[in-house]
Structures are given as structure tokens and as C-alpha cells.
C-alpha positions in Angstrom: 22.2 126.2 196.7 24.9 127.3 194.4 27.5 126.4 197.0 26.0 123.0 197.5 26.2 122.3 193.7 29.8 123.3 193.5 30.8 121.3 196.5 29.2 118.2 194.9 31.1 118.5 191.5 33.6 115.7 190.8 37.4 116.7 190.4 39.1 115.7 187.1 41.4 112.7 187.3 45.1 112.8 186.0 46.0 110.6 183.0 49.4 108.7 182.7 52.2 108.3 185.1 52.9 111.1 187.4 55.5 113.5 186.3 58.9 113.2 187.9 61.2 116.1 188.4 64.6 115.8 186.6 67.7 116.2 188.6 70.3 118.7 187.5 72.7 115.9 186.3 69.9 114.4 184.2 69.1 117.7 182.6 72.7 118.2 181.7 73.0 114.8 180.2 69.9 115.4 178.1 71.3 118.7 176.8 74.6 117.0 175.8 72.6 114.4 173.8 70.6 117.1 172.0 73.9 118.9 171.1 75.5 115.7 169.8 72.4 115.0 167.6 72.6 118.6 166.2 76.3 118.3 165.5 75.9 114.9 163.8 73.2 116.4 161.6 75.5 119.3 160.6 78.4 116.9 159.8 76.1 114.7 157.7 74.8 117.6 155.7 78.3 119.0 155.2 79.6 115.7 153.9 76.6 115.5 151.5 77.4 119.0 150.2 81.1 118.0 149.6 80.1 114.9 147.8 77.7 116.8 145.5 80.3 119.5 144.8 83.0 116.9 143.9 80.6 115.0 141.7 79.7 118.1 139.9 83.3 119.1 139.5 84.4 115.7 138.2 81.4 115.4 135.9 82.2 118.8 134.5 85.9 117.8 133.9 84.9 114.6 132.2 82.3 116.4 130.0 84.8 119.0 128.9 87.5 116.3 128.3 85.2 114.2 126.2 83.1 116.9 124.5 85.2 120.1 124.8 82.5 121.9 126.7 84.7 125.0 127.2 85.8 127.4 124.6 88.7 128.8 126.7 92.1 129.2 125.0 95.6 130.2 125.9 97.2 133.3 124.6 100.8 134.2 124.0 104.0 132.4 123.1 103.8 129.7 125.8 105.9 128.9 128.8 108.2 125.9 128.3 109.3 123.6 125.5 107.9 120.1 125.8 108.0 117.0 123.6 104.8 115.1 123.0 104.2 111.8 121.1 101.7 111.2 118.3 100.9 107.5 118.2 100.1 105.4 115.2 96.4 105.8 114.4 95.8 108.8 116.7 92.8 110.9 115.7 92.7 114.6 115.9 90.8 114.3 119.1 93.3 111.9 120.5 96.2 114.3 119.6 94.2 117.1 121.3 93.8 115.0 124.4 97.6 114.4 124.5 98.2 118.2 124.1 95.7 119.0 126.9 97.3 116.3 129.2 100.7 118.0 128.7 99.3 121.5 129.3 99.9 122.5 125.7 96.3 123.6 124.8 93.6 124.6 127.2 91.2 121.9 126.0 90.5 119.4 123.3 87.7 121.3 121.5 89.7 124.4 120.8 92.5 122.2 119.2 90.0 120.1 117.2 88.3 123.3 115.9 91.7 124.9 115.0 92.9 121.8 113.2 89.7 121.4 111.2 90.5 121.2 107.5 94.3 121.2 108.1 95.7 118.5 105.8 99.0 118.4 107.6 97.3 117.4 110.9 95.0 114.9 109.2 98.1 113.3 107.6 100.5 113.7 110.6 103.0 110.9 111.0 103.5 109.0 114.2 106.5 110.3 116.2 107.7 112.9 118.6 107.1 116.6 118.3 108.4 119.7 120.1 105.8 122.2 121.1 105.3 124.6 124.0 103.1 124.6 127.0 100.2 127.0 127.3 99.9 128.1 123.7 96.8 129.0 121.6 95.3 126.0 119.8 96.1 127.6 116.5 99.8 127.8 117.4 99.8 124.1 118.4 98.4 123.2 115.0 101.1 125.3 113.3 103.9 123.7 115.3 102.7 120.2 114.7 102.4 120.9 111.0 105.9 122.2 110.8 108.4 119.3 109.9 111.1 121.2 111.7 109.4 120.5 115.0 109.5 116.7 114.6 112.2 115.2 116.8 113.6 111.7 117.4 113.3 110.6 113.8 116.0 108.0 113.0 116.8 106.6 109.6 119.1 103.6 109.3 120.2 102.8 105.8 120.7 99.1 104.8 124.2 97.8 105.3 125.2 100.2 108.1 127.2 98.8 111.0 127.2 100.0 114.6 130.5 102.0 114.4 131.5 104.7 112.0 133.5 103.5 109.0 136.1 105.3 106.9 136.6 104.9 103.2 140.4 104.3 102.7 140.4 106.0 99.2 138.4 109.1 100.0 138.8 109.4 103.8 135.1 110.0 103.9 133.5 108.8 107.2 130.1 107.1 107.1 128.1 107.5 110.4 127.4 104.2 112.1 124.2 103.2 113.7 125.2 104.4 117.2 126.1 107.8 115.8 122.8 108.0 113.9 120.9 107.2 117.1 122.8 109.8 119.0 122.1 112.5 116.4 118.4 111.6 116.3 118.1 111.9 120.1 119.2 115.5 120.1 116.5 118.1 121.0 116.7 121.8 122.0 114.5 122.5 125.0 114.4 126.1 126.1 117.8 126.7 124.7 119.3 123.6 126.3 120.5 121.1 123.7 120.2 117.5 125.0 121.5 114.4 123.3 122.3 110.8 124.1 126.0 110.3 123.2 127.3 107.5 121.0 129.8 106.6 123.7 127.0 106.1 126.2 125.2 103.9 123.8 128.4 101.9 123.1 129.0 101.4 126.8 125.5 100.2 127.5 125.6 97.9 124.4 128.6 96.1 125.9 127.6 96.1 129.6 123.8 95.5 129.9 122.3 92.1 130.1 121.0 90.9 126.8 117.4 90.6 128.1 117.6 94.2 129.3 118.5 95.2 125.7 115.6 93.4 124.1 117.9 90.7 122.6 115.6 87.8 121.3 116.1 84.4 122.7 117.4 83.0 119.4 120.4 85.5 119.6 121.1 85.4 123.3 123.8 82.7 123.3 125.7 84.3 120.4 125.5 87.7 122.2 126.7 86.2 125.5 129.7 84.6 123.7 131.0 88.1 122.7 131.4 89.2 126.3 131.5 92.9 126.8 132.2 93.8 123.2 129.6 96.3 122.1 129.7 94.7 118.6 127.8 91.7 120.0 124.6 93.7 119.1 125.6 94.0 115.4 122.8 93.2 113.0 120.1 93.2 115.7 118.9 96.7 114.9 117.1 96.5 111.5 117.4 99.3 108.9 114.5 101.6 108.3 112.8 104.6 109.8 112.3 104.7 113.5 110.9 107.1 116.1 112.9 107.4 119.3 112.0 109.3 122.4 114.6 112.0 122.9 114.0 111.9 126.7 114.6 108.2 126.9 117.7 106.6 128.5 120.3 104.9 126.2 119.3 101.4 127.4 115.6 102.1 126.8 116.4 103.3 123.3 118.4 100.2 122.5 115.7 98.0 124.0 113.0 99.5 121.8 115.1 99.3 118.6 116.3 95.7 119.2 113.1 94.2 120.4 111.0 95.7 117.6 113.7 94.7 115.0 113.5 91.1 116.3 109.7 91.1 115.8 110.2 92.4 112.2 112.8 89.7 111.5 110.6 87.0 112.8 107.6 88.2 110.8 109.8 88.0 107.6 110.0 84.3 108.1 113.5 84.1 109.7 112.6 81.3 112.1 111.0 79.1 109.5 113.9 79.7 107.0 116.4 78.7 109.6 114.8 75.3 110.0 114.8 74.8 106.2 118.6 75.4 105.8 119.6 73.8 109.1 121.0 77.0 110.6 120.0 79.1 113.6 118.0 82.3 113.0 121.1 84.2 114.2 123.3 82.5 111.6 120.7 83.3 108.8 120.9 87.0 109.9 124.7 86.7 109.7 124.5 85.3 106.2 122.2 88.1 105.2 124.7 90.7 106.5 127.5 89.1 104.3 125.1 89.1 101.3 124.4 92.8 101.9 128.1 93.7 102.0 129.4 91.4 99.3 126.8 91.9 96.5 124.4 94.1 94.7 120.7 93.4 94.9 120.5 91.5 91.6 123.1 89.0 92.8 121.9 88.7 96.4 120.4 85.2 96.1 123.4 83.8 94.1 125.9 85.1 96.7 123.7 83.5 99.4 124.0 80.2 97.6 127.8 80.5 97.4 127.9 81.0 101.1 125.8 77.9 101.8 127.8 75.8 99.3 131.1 76.8 100.9 129.8 76.1 104.4 128.4 72.7 103.2 131.9 71.8 101.8 133.6 73.1 105.0 135.6 75.7 103.0 136.5 79.1 104.5 134.4 81.9 103.1 137.3 84.3 102.6 135.3 87.5 102.3 137.2 90.8 102.4 134.2 92.4 104.1 134.8 90.3 107.2 138.5 91.5 107.2 137.4 95.1 107.1 134.6 94.9 109.6 136.6 95.2 112.9 138.9 97.7 111.3 136.0 100.1 110.8 136.9 100.8 107.2 135.8 100.3 103.6 138.6 98.8 101.4 138.1 96.5 98.4 141.7 95.4 98.2 142.8 94.0 101.5 146.4 93.1 102.0 148.0 89.7 103.0 148.7 91.3 106.5 145.0 92.3 106.8 143.8 88.8 105.8 146.2 87.2 108.3 144.8 88.9 111.4 143.0 86.6 113.7 139.8 88.3 114.7 136.4 86.8 115.5 135.2 88.0 112.1 138.0 87.3 109.6 136.7 84.4 107.4 140.2 83.9 105.8 141.4 82.4 109.1 138.2 81.6 110.9 136.2 78.6 109.6 132.5 79.0 109.1 130.6 82.3 109.6 131.9 85.4 111.4 131.1 85.6 115.1 128.4 88.2 114.5 126.7 89.8 111.6 128.9 92.5 110.0 126.1 95.0 109.3 122.3 95.5 109.4 121.0 93.7 106.4 118.0 95.0 104.5 114.9 92.9 103.7 116.1 92.0 100.2 119.3 90.5 101.6 117.4 88.8 104.3 115.0 87.3 101.8 118.0 86.1 99.7 119.5 84.4 102.8 116.2 82.7 103.5 115.7 81.7 99.9 119.0 81.3 98.1 119.0 80.7 94.3 119.8 77.1 93.3 123.3 76.6 92.0 126.7 74.9 92.6 128.8 78.0 92.6 131.8 78.3 95.0 133.4 81.5 93.7 132.3 85.0 92.6 134.1 88.2 91.7 133.0 91.6 90.5 134.8 92.3 87.2 133.9 95.9 86.3 132.8 99.2 87.8 129.3 98.6 86.6 129.0 95.8 89.2 129.0 92.8 86.8 129.7 89.8 88.9 130.7 86.3 87.6 130.0 83.1 89.4 131.7 79.7 88.9 132.4 76.5 90.7 135.8 76.0 89.1 138.8 77.6 90.7 140.7 78.0 87.4 137.7 79.9 85.9 137.6 82.0 89.1 141.3 83.0 88.6 140.5 84.0 85.0 137.7 86.1 86.3 140.0 87.8 88.8 142.3 88.7 85.9 139.3 90.5 84.2 138.7 92.4 87.5 142.4 93.4 87.6 142.4 94.6 84.0 139.3 96.7 84.6 140.7 98.3 87.7 138.3 96.7 90.2 141.0 94.9 92.1 144.5 96.1 92.8 147.3 94.0 91.4 149.1 94.4 94.8 146.4 92.5 96.6 
């Protein structure tokens, strides 16, 4: 009975399609696909890890740069001399960032902490400073606070001309603007003294295109007319205190000085004043240079009026300063031979204004040229060693005033 029951039991039915046996080629293909999937997953995970590491690194650098998150500091006397620039308005943090960028200090925070309470740093002047790479923050503070480490400071007195001039009486030589620039450019870096030479500056002044030297548009034609004479740039560098980069090329130094000077001149009202007196801005600058050389400040505006009056009446100016200018000398009593030389500047033989300014006028002289004092004077002469100057329209009175100057020893009777 048992056998009958088992023989009557139904067999289970298979579910789904029947299994197919894979060929060897198909199994190999499937294995290759599995390996490619695993390799792709590994590459994806590796790239993700790299992205995370880079993000963490950059974020850390930015955090330390902005907030000084590290307290590390260099030790020792440093590695190399380097010149850094402090810009106008730089905060202590900004200076620290400049130092860090130039590998002077390890990070901004250590410098800010070291400079805290240091009055010399809080009052530091814009300019260029020589420091050393990889020095302690405290050493960086000491170096920046020491005036001896300031480099590239240029001071141009009012009335200087481009070239050196010699006093005929004393033989003393007064450094010209080109020499002053050359001296200011000198810096000792790791025992090597580097300077821009006055000769290189002179060569560039005569050879470079006016636009490449920063010459303003209102002076370009006059500069072009002087050809390759370096004195074509006379008067275009304003007197005052400047900061020049000791590492800059001669042309770049001249460009910075001339372009910035042009902006200063324009801000002083040069363009407007030129319209009011019916002269070009360049001619106003030339008048100011004559005023600077011919008068003392209390007489600037009167001398400016004499110049304009003589120009209006088409008289030659006859200024000894214009005779001396191309001779690179200072001499009150010029000779007949001197005054007879035909140069682009000699106003005894040249009608109108000299070809260029004859020096760099200061702001008071420029203001006088822009706003001359009312008057009808045509002549003036200094009559004593105290600088007393007499003005007149009448030639006979002028001759009498000259006699006073001769008696007081201001003029030489052999003139």
C-alpha cells in the first residue's frame, strides 16, 4: 500500500525558463565585465579621496592665510636678502601677508603678534624695504622699523634739472635728477651692490618713445621736437619725495615718475590755467620753471607777470638762467659770448619761451605761473644779497636799478 501511495504522488514542476549552460567564451566575457566594474569602482573611490585631500589642504592654507591658524616661526638669521613693498594704506595684516608671500615670515599671525604695540610698524611709511627670507617674525619687525633698511627713497628738491650743475664761483657740483634717481636705486643684496646708472637713464630718456616714458599727451609734441636729446624730459618729473623700486628697469622708473608727475600737475589746475592765459599746459610748465630759477618765492607771481607781459609784447625774455641751462652751470653774470650762443634755450637770441622747461618747478612757482600778479612790469633785477628785487616797466628805471645791483656786488661790472 505504501508503494502504491508513493507511485501516485505528483512530481514538482520547474518554475521559470530552463537554465542554459554558458559556453567558455561567455564565462570569460562575464568575468572581464566584473573586473572592469571593480576597477571602475576603485578609480572612482581613489579620485574621491584625492578631491577630499586637496580640498582639506587648500582649506587649511586659506584658513592659515586669513586667520593665522599656525603658530610656527622661522629661526636664525635668514637665507637671502629681498626687497618688499609696503603700499599706501597697508594694515599690519596686509604687510604680514606680503612678508609671507615673499617667504620672509612663516605666517601672517606670528608677524601680527610680533608687531603688536610697535609704533614704528603702525606708522610705517609706504615704500620699499630690505629684509631677509626665512627670519623670525620679531626680526622682520625690527628690520622694517629700522630706517636704514628703507631703500628706493628719492627726494627731488624744487628747481633741480636733469643734469648735474656746477657753481662757477665755488666749483661745487649739485646732483641732477638723473643722478638722484641713480643714487636712490642702489641696494646691497647679499653683498652685491646694484644700481641703475645715470648714464642708462640718460640714454633711455633720449631714445624711448614718449608714450613708453609716461609723457602726457599735452607734452608729447614738444618732446618729439627735441629728437633724441635727453633734456626733452626736463620739467616732466615733479619735485618731491618718491619711492622707486630698486629692481625696476630704467625705463620703468622714468615711466612711473613722469606719469605720476603729470597727474599731479593736472590736479594742480595746469590744464585749466593754460586755457585762461592762452598757452599750452607745457608752456605754463616752462614759465613755472623760469619763475623757479629767476626769483625767490615772494616774487614768483610778479616774475610770472613780467614773462607774460614780455611775451604779449613780443619781446625776447633775456634770462641768464636760460643761457646757463645747457651749459650745466650756475652763474649770475653771463658774458656777451655766453648770451650770443644759439641754443634751443637761450632767450637772448631765441624769441618766446625756451624749447623746454629749464628745471623742475615746485608747486609755488607753478601756482604763480597759473595765477600771475596783475601789473605792467617788463623788467626786474635783484639789487642786494638779501634778495630784494625791483620791478619796473620803464627801461631807464631798470638801468638805474642795475646800477644799484652793481654797487651792491650782485652783478659783475664786466657783464
